[in-house]
N, C-alpha and C positions, 0 to 999 in steps of 0.2 A: 349670226345667221346659221341655220341648220341646213345641211345638204339633203334633208329628208323631211317627210311629214307622215302623219298618221291620221286616220279619220277622226280620232279623238281630239286632235289639235284644232280641227276646223269645223267640227260637228255642230250644226244647229239642228239639222234634220238629217239623221243618219242615212236614210235612203237617198236623199238628194246628194249628200257628200260622197257617198259610194258611187253614185251615177257619174258625177263630175270627175272624180278621180279615175274611174275606169275609162272614161273618154280620153283623159290625158294620157293614160297608159296605152290606149289603142293608137294614139297619134304619136307615140314615141317621145313624149315630153317627160314621162315618168316610167320607171321600172318598178314593178311590185315584187317585193321580197318577203317571204313568210319567215319570221323568226319567232319561234315559240308559238304563242297563241295570237300574236299580232302580225299584221301586214304593214310593212314599212314601204313607203313610196319614195324612191330615190330619183334624183335628177338623172335623166337618161344620158349615157355617154354617146349613144347614137345621135342624139339631137345636138349635143354639145359640139360634136365634130363637124356638123353641118353649119358653116358660118352664115348661111342665108336664114337659118332658123331664128337667130337672136339678133336684135338690134341693140347696141349699147349706147 
């Protein structure tokens, strides 16, 4: 399992994938990091530290 994703990994429709991933970033589920020409979306530490956010 990877602790990150890229649009290219989940892309069926690039615009839809971008929209959904940006929504997850705005709700602190993911952090967007630009590396080179790619944006990597990492699992957010802010959300990890909030135990109410995840149910295991």
